[in-house]
C-alpha positions as CSV (number, residue, x, y, z in Angstrom):
1,M,0.0,0.0,0.0
2,N,1.1,3.6,-0.7
3,G,2.9,5.0,2.4
4,I,2.0,8.6,1.6
5,L,-1.7,7.8,1.9
6,W,-1.0,6.4,5.5
7,I,1.0,9.5,6.3
8,K,-1.8,11.8,5.0
9,A,-4.4,9.8,6.9
10,I,-2.5,10.1,10.2
11,H,-1.9,13.8,9.5
12,I,-5.6,14.4,9.1
13,I,-6.6,12.4,12.2
14,A,-4.0,14.3,14.3
15,A,-5.3,17.6,12.9
16,V,-8.9,16.7,13.7
17,C,-7.8,15.9,17.3
18,W,-5.8,19.1,17.5
19,F,-8.7,21.2,16.3
20,A,-11.0,19.6,18.8
21,G,-8.7,21.0,21.5
22,L,-8.3,24.4,19.7
23,F,-12.1,24.7,19.6
24,Y,-12.8,23.5,23.1
25,L,-10.0,25.1,25.2
26,P,-11.0,28.7,24.5
27,R,-14.6,27.8,25.2
28,L,-13.4,26.5,28.6
29,F,-11.7,29.9,29.1
30,V,-15.1,31.7,28.6
31,Y,-16.7,29.4,31.2
32,H,-13.7,29.7,33.5
33,A,-13.7,33.5,33.3
34,G,-17.4,33.5,34.2
35,A,-17.1,31.1,37.1
36,D,-17.9,32.8,40.4
37,D,-16.8,30.1,42.9
38,K,-13.4,28.6,43.7
39,I,-14.4,25.0,43.2
40,G,-15.7,25.9,39.6
41,R,-12.5,27.9,38.8
42,D,-10.3,25.0,40.1
43,R,-12.3,22.5,38.1
44,F,-11.9,24.5,34.9
45,A,-8.1,24.9,35.6
46,V,-7.7,21.1,35.8
47,M,-9.8,20.5,32.7
48,E,-7.8,23.1,30.7
49,A,-4.5,21.8,31.8
50,K,-5.3,18.2,31.0
51,L,-6.8,19.1,27.6
52,Y,-3.7,21.1,26.7
53,R,-1.2,18.6,28.0
54,I,-2.8,15.2,27.1
55,I,-4.7,16.0,23.9
56,M,-3.7,19.2,22.3
57,T,0.1,19.1,22.5
58,P,0.5,15.5,21.3
59,A,-2.0,16.1,18.5
60,M,-0.2,19.3,17.5
61,L,3.1,17.5,17.4
62,A,1.7,14.6,15.4
63,T,0.1,17.0,13.0
64,L,3.3,18.8,12.4
65,L,5.4,15.7,12.1
66,F,3.1,13.9,9.6
67,G,2.6,17.2,7.8
68,L,6.3,17.6,7.4
69,C,6.6,14.0,6.2
70,S,3.9,14.5,3.7
71,L,5.5,17.8,2.5
72,A,8.9,16.0,2.1
73,L,7.3,13.2,0.1
74,T,5.3,15.6,-2.2
75,W,7.9,18.4,-2.4
76,D,8.4,18.0,-6.2
77,A,4.7,18.4,-6.9
78,Y,3.8,21.1,-4.4
79,G,7.0,22.7,-3.0
80,R,6.5,25.9,-5.0
81,S,2.8,26.2,-4.8
82,P,1.6,29.5,-3.1
83,W,-1.4,27.8,-1.5
84,L,0.9,25.4,0.3
85,W,3.0,28.2,1.9
86,L,-0.2,30.1,2.9
87,K,-1.3,26.8,4.6
88,V,2.0,26.5,6.3
89,A,1.7,30.1,7.5
90,L,-1.7,29.4,8.9
91,V,-0.4,26.3,10.7
92,I,2.4,28.3,12.2
93,G,-0.2,30.8,13.3
94,L,-2.2,28.0,15.0
95,V,1.0,26.9,16.9
96,G,1.3,30.5,18.1
97,Y,-2.4,30.5,19.0
98,Q,-2.0,27.3,21.1
99,H,1.0,28.9,22.9
100,Y,-1.1,32.0,23.6
101,C,-3.8,29.7,24.9
102,R,-1.2,28.4,27.4
103,R,-0.6,31.9,28.6
104,I,-4.3,32.6,29.1
105,M,-4.7,29.2,30.8
106,R,-1.9,30.0,33.3
107,G,-3.3,33.4,34.0
108,L,-6.8,32.0,34.7
109,A,-5.3,29.2,36.9
110,A,-3.4,31.9,38.9
111,G,-6.7,33.7,39.6
112,E,-6.1,36.5,37.1
113,S,-8.5,37.4,34.4
114,P,-6.1,38.3,31.6
115,K,-8.8,39.0,29.1
116,S,-12.5,40.0,29.1
117,E,-15.2,37.4,28.5
118,R,-16.0,39.2,25.2
119,F,-12.4,38.9,24.0
120,L,-12.4,35.2,24.9
121,R,-15.6,34.6,22.9
122,L,-14.1,36.3,19.8
123,F,-10.8,34.6,20.4
124,N,-12.7,31.2,20.4
125,E,-13.6,31.8,16.7
126,A,-10.1,32.1,15.3
127,P,-9.4,28.4,14.8
128,T,-12.7,28.0,12.9
129,L,-11.5,30.6,10.3
130,A,-8.1,29.0,10.1
131,L,-9.7,25.6,9.6
132,V,-11.9,26.8,6.7
133,L,-8.9,28.5,5.0
134,I,-6.6,25.4,5.5
135,V,-9.2,23.0,4.1
136,V,-10.0,25.2,1.1
137,L,-6.3,25.6,0.4
138,A,-5.5,21.9,0.7
139,V,-8.5,20.7,-1.3
140,V,-9.1,23.4,-3.9
141,K,-5.5,24.5,-4.3
142,P,-6.8,27.9,-5.6
143,F,-3.4,29.2,-6.7
């Protein structure tokens, strides 16, 4: 069987898992920021930390690893395609987004409210926009 197809399949599975975390963690921030009791805030802090450490980080690393493998194996066909480099830029932005999530998570766990609830609601939408753009770029290859 074709190895590149397995690499792509694992890349997509890892990306789905990563995006699940990217969608859910900022939503937890909204609930965490709105919690008015210590037990609730502590519960959200534990949920956020476990999601980040156990699901998001391994899924991100697997997405990057298998994406790089796929890129290496298809370099001759796609290496100079502008759509690919825009996709790579969006993925790099998502890595930065995840690291910024860690900063927010640590602030909330420390009892600080680093951002307003409104900001967190808007912040929660960024991965959706990135996902739409990445899928369109990867499937349609518009340029």
